[in-house]
Backbone as numpy.savetxt, mean C-alpha at the origin, in Angstrom:
# Nx Ny Nz CAx CAy CAz Cx Cy Cz
14.57 -7.75 -1.65 13.39 -6.93 -1.64 12.42 -7.49 -0.61
11.91 -6.61 0.22 11.03 -7.04 1.30 9.62 -6.47 1.13
8.69 -7.07 1.84 7.30 -6.66 1.85 7.03 -5.87 3.12
6.21 -4.83 3.01 5.80 -4.05 4.18 4.28 -3.92 4.17
3.71 -3.72 5.34 2.27 -3.59 5.49 1.97 -2.36 6.32
1.01 -1.55 5.85 0.55 -0.37 6.58 -0.94 -0.53 6.82
-1.34 -0.49 8.09 -2.75 -0.63 8.40 -3.01 -0.57 9.89
-4.26 -0.75 10.22 -4.65 -0.82 11.63 -4.27 -2.18 12.18
-4.36 -2.34 13.47 -3.91 -3.57 14.14 -4.57 -4.82 13.56
-5.88 -4.79 13.37 -6.57 -5.98 12.86 -6.18 -6.31 11.43
-5.85 -5.31 10.63 -5.41 -5.52 9.25 -4.02 -6.16 9.20
-3.16 -5.73 10.09 -1.76 -6.18 10.09 -1.55 -7.55 10.74
-2.47 -7.99 11.55 -2.29 -9.22 12.32 -1.97 -10.42 11.44
-2.73 -10.65 10.40 -2.50 -11.80 9.53 -1.14 -11.75 8.85
-0.73 -10.58 8.42 0.58 -10.43 7.78 1.69 -10.71 8.79
1.49 -10.26 10.01 2.48 -10.50 11.06 2.61 -12.00 11.33
1.48 -12.69 11.40 1.51 -14.14 11.62 2.14 -14.89 10.46
2.05 -14.30 9.25 2.64 -14.93 8.06 4.15 -14.67 7.97
4.68 -13.85 8.87 6.12 -13.63 8.90 6.60 -12.33 8.30
5.70 -11.44 7.91 6.12 -10.15 7.39 6.73 -9.35 8.53
7.94 -8.85 8.32 8.67 -8.16 9.39 8.44 -6.66 9.42
8.15 -6.07 8.27 7.96 -4.61 8.19 6.48 -4.28 8.32
6.04 -4.17 9.55 4.65 -3.88 9.86 4.55 -2.48 10.45
3.68 -1.64 9.86 3.43 -0.30 10.37 1.98 -0.23 10.82
1.74 -0.52 12.10 0.39 -0.41 12.66 0.16 1.04 13.03
-0.82 1.66 12.38 -1.01 3.08 12.58 -2.45 3.49 12.28
-2.81 4.62 12.83 -4.08 5.26 12.51 -3.85 6.46 11.59
-2.59 6.93 11.52 -2.23 8.06 10.66 -1.25 7.56 9.59
-1.71 7.36 8.38 -0.91 6.70 7.36 0.22 7.54 6.78
0.16 8.85 6.81 1.17 9.69 6.16 2.57 9.41 6.69
2.71 9.31 7.98 4.03 9.06 8.58 4.55 7.67 8.21
3.67 6.68 8.25 4.07 5.31 7.92 4.47 5.19 6.45
3.76 5.88 5.57 4.11 5.86 4.15 5.49 6.46 3.94
5.78 7.55 4.62 7.11 8.17 4.52 8.21 7.24 4.98
8.00 6.53 6.08 9.00 5.59 6.59 9.21 4.44 5.61
8.12 3.94 5.03 8.23 2.83 4.08 8.99 3.26 2.83
8.76 4.49 2.38 9.44 4.98 1.18 10.92 5.24 1.42
11.28 5.54 2.64 12.69 5.79 2.97 13.51 4.51 3.04
12.89 3.41 3.39 13.59 2.14 3.55 13.89 1.52 2.18
15.15 1.45 1.82 15.57 0.95 0.51 15.35 -0.55 0.34
15.18 -1.28 1.43 14.97 -2.72 1.37 13.55 -3.10 0.98
12.60 -2.18 1.16 11.20 -2.46 0.90 10.90 -2.26 -0.58
10.33 -3.30 -1.20 9.98 -3.23 -2.61 8.48 -3.17 -2.86
7.70 -3.74 -1.94 6.25 -3.77 -2.08 5.62 -3.37 -0.74
4.65 -2.47 -0.80 3.93 -2.03 0.40 2.45 -2.32 0.20
1.87 -3.07 1.11 0.43 -3.33 1.11 -0.19 -2.37 2.10
-1.18 -1.61 1.64 -1.81 -0.60 2.51 -3.32 -0.84 2.55
-3.87 -0.68 3.72 -5.31 -0.82 3.94 -6.03 0.33 3.22
-7.08 -0.01 2.48 -7.80 1.01 1.71 -8.40 2.09 2.61
-8.85 1.72 3.80 -9.43 2.72 4.70 -8.39 3.77 5.10
-7.13 3.38 5.22 -6.08 4.35 5.51 -5.70 5.13 4.27
-5.73 4.48 3.12 -5.41 5.16 1.86 -6.40 6.30 1.62
-7.65 6.08 1.99 -8.68 7.11 1.81 -8.44 8.32 2.70
-7.67 8.16 3.77 -7.39 9.28 4.68 -6.27 10.19 4.17
-5.52 9.74 3.19 -4.42 10.55 2.66 -4.97 11.67 1.79
-4.24 12.79 1.75 -4.67 13.88 0.87 -4.28 13.56 -0.57
-4.75 14.35 -1.51 -4.54 14.08 -2.94 -3.06 14.07 -3.32
-2.25 14.95 -2.72 -0.83 14.99 -3.02 -0.15 13.68 -2.62
-0.47 13.18 -1.43 0.13 11.94 -0.95 -0.32 10.75 -1.78
-1.60 10.73 -2.18 -2.10 9.64 -3.03 -1.39 9.64 -4.38
-1.21 10.81 -4.97 -0.52 10.91 -6.26 0.93 10.44 -6.14
1.56 10.77 -5.04 2.95 10.35 -4.79 3.04 8.82 -4.71
2.07 8.20 -4.04 2.04 6.75 -3.91 1.78 6.09 -5.26
0.83 6.60 -6.01 0.48 6.02 -7.30 1.63 6.14 -8.29
2.45 7.17 -8.17 3.58 7.37 -9.07 4.82 6.59 -8.64
4.82 6.08 -7.43 5.99 5.39 -6.90 6.24 4.07 -7.63
7.49 3.89 -8.06 7.89 2.65 -8.71 8.57 1.72 -7.71
9.33 2.30 -6.81 9.97 1.52 -5.75 9.90 2.29 -4.46
9.14 1.88 -3.53 8.35 0.66 -3.51 7.04 0.81 -4.28
6.50 -0.31 -4.69 5.19 -0.36 -5.32 4.17 -0.47 -4.20
3.12 0.35 -4.26 2.07 0.32 -3.25 0.86 -0.43 -3.80
0.37 -1.39 -3.02 -0.82 -2.14 -3.37 -1.87 -1.88 -2.29
-3.06 -1.49 -2.73 -4.14 -1.23 -1.80 -5.03 -2.45 -1.71
-5.27 -2.94 -0.51 -6.20 -4.05 -0.31 -7.53 -3.48 0.14
-8.58 -3.99 -0.48 -9.91 -3.49 -0.23 -10.85 -4.62 0.18
-11.87 -4.28 0.94 -12.91 -5.24 1.26 -14.00 -5.24 0.20
-13.96 -4.24 -0.67 -14.94 -4.16 -1.75 -14.59 -5.19 -2.83
-15.61 -5.63 -3.57 -15.37 -6.60 -4.63 -14.53 -6.02 -5.75
-14.84 -4.81 -6.16 -14.11 -4.19 -7.25 -13.44 -2.93 -6.75
-12.18 -2.81 -7.04 -11.43 -1.66 -6.58 -10.82 -0.94 -7.77
-11.06 0.36 -7.89 -10.48 1.14 -8.97 -8.97 1.24 -8.83
-8.46 1.20 -7.61 -7.01 1.29 -7.40 -6.31 0.11 -8.05
-6.87 -1.09 -7.93 -6.27 -2.26 -8.56 -6.31 -2.12 -10.07
-7.42 -1.64 -10.60 -7.54 -1.44 -12.05 -6.47 -0.48 -12.55
-6.27 0.63 -11.84 -5.25 1.61 -12.24 -3.86 1.01 -12.17
-3.59 0.19 -11.13 -2.27 -0.41 -10.97 -1.97 -1.40 -12.10
-2.95 -2.19 -12.49 -2.75 -3.14 -13.59 -2.50 -2.39 -14.88
-3.28 -1.36 -15.14 -3.09 -0.58 -16.36 -1.71 0.08 -16.37
-1.27 0.58 -15.24 0.05 1.20 -15.13 1.15 0.18 -15.35
0.96 -1.04 -14.83 2.00 -2.07 -14.91 2.17 -2.64 -16.31
1.03 -2.99 -16.93 1.14 -3.67 -18.22 0.68 -2.84 -19.40
0.09 -1.68 -19.13 -0.30 -0.78 -20.20 -1.64 -1.09 -20.86
-2.37 -2.06 -20.31 -3.64 -2.46 -20.91 -4.69 -2.56 -19.80
-5.90 -2.07 -20.08 -6.98 -2.21 -19.11 -7.64 -3.55 -19.34
-7.68 -4.40 -18.32 -8.19 -5.76 -18.46 -9.69 -5.85 -18.35
-10.33 -4.97 -17.61 -11.80 -5.01 -17.49 -12.37 -3.64 -17.44
């Protein structure tokens, strides 16, 4: 199982330096999300929240429902509702 990253160039740079091989540097996230979902080797996808916000509601629902790969949204905000939803979905309990 491999890790993939979807984001703008500055978001992806650190992951690239850390050795992540599946990097999708893009300004249009829909195409990159489709490619990541097609690759059977990818188990976890980290996506920049600013790109996640650009997706339409259908694409967001598809990502949130995805079990493989699992999509994780990274945010610059202190509290992110996406992380709260993901934890509740994973373990069935709301932690905060």
